[in-house]
C-alpha angles and dihedrals in degrees: 000000000000092000090049091050091050091050092048091047091051091048090051091050092049091048092052091046091050091050092050090046091053093048093053093068128224126002122269135258107233092011096299123129123217125193110232134183133150113247118233113266119250116247113252110265102158095263120122107266121183113238123205116197114231119202142167106280117231119234111285093027097107093078100114105079088319093288122138109267094246090060097061105136094359124186104352096060095060094036088057091046092052091049089053092047091052090051096050099035145024092251093124091205126182100259101186109043120061113191118219116201137169115237092248093052107114089218089071088079090066091067126065098207130049126184126208124182139190093021092175084083097035115130120195132197122209089250091052092047091053091047093050090049090052092046093052093043089055090054102269113156118220123201113201116196145180116024122184125211113246111282099020107124086347092299119168087209129217099338100083090053093048092047091050093048090051087057090051096043108016094193096046119138124195123214137167119253116232115232088246091065111121092237089071090055103039098096109350124029104244110177095171123032088211091067090118111056117222112242099219112008 
């Protein structure tokens, strides 16, 4: 009876630990654990709402605190950006709710800007590639952020992004923008694109 009680107690402890483990979210980078859950999307009401693209993360892409690569900085990065945009413009953006959508979600077409991050680990299905092509052809604007050089945190570098974009737009060509390009002088005067030093690359 005592042995049976010990075994049942141990099973109960392991079950509670597993439940707590599951509720804490993804595993941690450097041994830390970070709770993670996707917030509910705001219903479309015509206001500008920031959309982050969620995607299936390629192997090796769970390096930052164990989160999927698309979730790096979510949701604080875009909440801060929307607060800034509301301070410097009349955008009237939704500051609190950040929508997360897959590329093949029809709701994506309700929003003019989509943000995708950590594209070194971005995987893309044929359906998602076709949906992104249609979104861009309709005028959707895509912000792509946060590339790693090959080898940093196990990153495969630029190539996965380029390969995916060639599936989206088969005739796409990439080229560097010169600092004299008007985009660097449209709002801020940016004479050197390297004005913000990268912390770890």
